[in-house]
N, C-alpha and C positions, 0 to 999 in steps of 0.2 A: 719353212718358217717354224722351226722348233721353238724359237724364243719370241713368239708373237706378243705374249704378255709383257715381256721385258721391253720390247720396242714401243708398245703403247705407253708403258710407264715413263720411258725416257721422253717421249713426245709431249706428254701432259705434265711433266714435272714443273714447268714454268706457269701453269694455269692458275695456281693458287692466288697470288696477290694480284696478278693482272686481271683475273676475272672478278675479284672482289672490289678492286678500285680501278675505275676507268681512267682513260687518258684525260689529262688536265685540259680544260677549255677556257679560253679568255674571250669574254663578250663585253664590250664597252667598259673596259677597266675592271670588270668583275671576274674573278677566277672561280671556276666550278670544277670539283672533283667528284664524279659520280661514285656511289657506293652501292654494292649489291651483295646479297647473300647467295652463294653459289655452291653447288656440289656436282660431282660427276662420278661416274662409275664405268669401268671397262672390264671386259672379260674375254677370255679366249679358251679354246679347247681343241683337242686333237683326238680323232678316232683311231682305233687300232687298224682300221682298214686303209689308212693313209689320208683321210680327209681332215681338214682343219677349218676353223672359222673363228671369228671374233666380232665383237661389237661394243658399242658403248653409247652413253647418253649423258645428258646433263641438264641442269635447271639453274636459272638465275632469276632471283626476285629483286627488283630494284628497291632499295631501302630509302634512298634519298641522295643528298649531295652535300659535300662541304663547300661552303661559299665564303670567299674572302673578298672583302672590300677594304682596301687600305690595310689597316692594322686589325680590323675586326674579322674574326674567324668564327663561323657558327655552322651547325649542322641543321639542314632543312629536311625533315622527313617527307617521304612520299606517302601522302595520306591514303591513297587508293590501296597501296600494298599493305599498309598497317591495318586497314579495315578488312582486307582479304584474309590476312593472317589472324586478326583479332576476333572476328565474328565466330569462327569455329572454336577458338580457344574459350571464349565466353560461354558458348553453348555447352561444351564439354565440362567446364568448371561448374556451370549451373546444374547439370545432370549429376555430377559427383556430389555436390552439396546437398541436393534434394535427397539422394539415396543415403547419404551420411546422416542427415537429420532424421529421416525415416527410421534408420537403424538405431539411432540413439533414443528415439521415443519408445521403442519396444522394451 
Protein backbone atom coordinates (compact mmCIF):
# COMPACT_ATOMS: atom_id res chain seq x y z
CA UNK A 1 0.00 0.00 0.00
CA UNK A 2 2.57 2.60 -0.98
CA UNK A 3 -0.07 5.01 -2.30
CA UNK A 4 -2.58 4.85 0.56
CA UNK A 5 -2.96 8.63 0.66
CA UNK A 6 -3.72 8.73 -3.08
CA UNK A 7 -6.32 5.98 -2.74
CA UNK A 8 -8.05 7.83 0.12
CA UNK A 9 -8.03 11.01 -1.96
CA UNK A 10 -9.66 9.26 -4.92
CA UNK A 11 -12.37 7.74 -2.74
CA UNK A 12 -13.26 11.03 -1.07
CA UNK A 13 -13.10 13.29 -4.13
CA UNK A 14 -16.87 13.15 -4.59
CA UNK A 15 -17.68 13.98 -0.95
CA UNK A 16 -17.65 17.77 -1.36
CA UNK A 17 -21.02 18.65 -2.84
CA UNK A 18 -22.80 15.45 -1.81
CA UNK A 19 -21.93 15.99 1.85
CA UNK A 20 -22.91 19.69 1.79
CA UNK A 21 -26.19 19.22 -0.08
CA UNK A 22 -28.26 16.13 0.68
CA UNK A 23 -30.59 14.20 -1.55
CA UNK A 24 -33.78 15.97 -2.58
CA UNK A 25 -36.88 14.83 -0.68
CA UNK A 26 -40.51 15.35 -1.73
CA UNK A 27 -43.17 15.40 0.99
CA UNK A 28 -46.79 16.35 0.17
CA UNK A 29 -45.79 18.43 -2.85
CA UNK A 30 -43.04 20.26 -0.94
CA UNK A 31 -39.43 19.74 -2.04
CA UNK A 32 -36.63 19.77 0.57
CA UNK A 33 -32.89 19.92 -0.09
CA UNK A 34 -30.89 19.65 3.17
CA UNK A 35 -27.75 21.79 3.53
CA UNK A 36 -24.84 21.09 5.86
CA UNK A 37 -21.40 22.47 6.62
CA UNK A 38 -18.98 19.59 6.37
CA UNK A 39 -15.28 18.92 6.41
CA UNK A 40 -13.10 15.85 6.55
CA UNK A 41 -9.47 14.94 6.86
CA UNK A 42 -7.44 11.87 6.10
CA UNK A 43 -3.87 10.85 6.62
CA UNK A 44 -1.57 7.94 6.02
CA UNK A 45 1.95 7.00 6.93
CA UNK A 46 4.54 4.35 6.43
CA UNK A 47 7.30 3.31 8.80
CA UNK A 48 10.75 2.33 7.63
CA UNK A 49 10.27 -1.10 9.21
CA UNK A 50 7.50 -2.00 6.78
CA UNK A 51 4.38 -1.00 8.73
CA UNK A 52 1.83 1.40 7.41
CA UNK A 53 -1.45 2.89 8.53
CA UNK A 54 -4.01 5.48 7.83
CA UNK A 55 -7.15 7.04 9.14
CA UNK A 56 -9.61 9.79 8.73
CA UNK A 57 -12.61 11.54 10.09
CA UNK A 58 -15.17 14.15 9.35
CA UNK A 59 -17.84 16.40 10.78
CA UNK A 60 -21.14 17.63 9.35
CA UNK A 61 -23.24 20.38 10.91
CA UNK A 62 -26.79 20.67 9.54
CA UNK A 63 -27.40 24.30 8.59
CA UNK A 64 -30.96 24.04 7.28
CA UNK A 65 -32.80 23.22 4.09
CA UNK A 66 -33.93 24.79 0.87
CA UNK A 67 -37.70 24.45 0.63
CA UNK A 68 -39.66 24.79 -2.59
CA UNK A 69 -43.46 25.09 -2.68
CA UNK A 70 -44.58 25.70 -6.24
CA UNK A 71 -42.61 28.74 -7.45
CA UNK A 72 -41.56 29.84 -3.93
CA UNK A 73 -37.99 28.89 -2.95
CA UNK A 74 -36.60 29.82 0.47
CA UNK A 75 -33.92 28.73 2.92
CA UNK A 76 -35.06 27.61 6.38
CA UNK A 77 -32.17 27.61 8.89
CA UNK A 78 -31.72 24.96 11.56
CA UNK A 79 -32.04 27.09 14.71
CA UNK A 80 -30.34 24.56 17.02
CA UNK A 81 -27.22 24.50 14.82
CA UNK A 82 -27.19 28.30 14.60
CA UNK A 83 -27.35 28.58 18.39
CA UNK A 84 -24.67 25.92 18.82
CA UNK A 85 -22.32 27.85 16.55
CA UNK A 86 -23.48 31.34 17.60
CA UNK A 87 -23.15 31.10 21.39
CA UNK A 88 -19.37 30.44 21.42
CA UNK A 89 -18.88 33.13 18.76
CA UNK A 90 -20.76 35.71 20.85
CA UNK A 91 -18.77 34.71 23.95
CA UNK A 92 -15.43 35.12 22.15
CA UNK A 93 -16.53 38.43 20.59
CA UNK A 94 -17.55 39.71 24.04
CA UNK A 95 -14.18 38.75 25.53
CA UNK A 96 -12.33 40.46 22.69
CA UNK A 97 -14.42 43.62 23.00
CA UNK A 98 -13.95 43.82 26.77
CA UNK A 99 -10.17 43.46 26.44
CA UNK A 100 -10.08 46.00 23.61
CA UNK A 101 -12.08 48.53 25.63
CA UNK A 102 -9.86 47.93 28.67
CA UNK A 103 -6.74 48.45 26.54
CA UNK A 104 -8.09 51.67 25.01
CA UNK A 105 -8.94 53.14 28.44
CA UNK A 106 -5.30 52.94 29.55
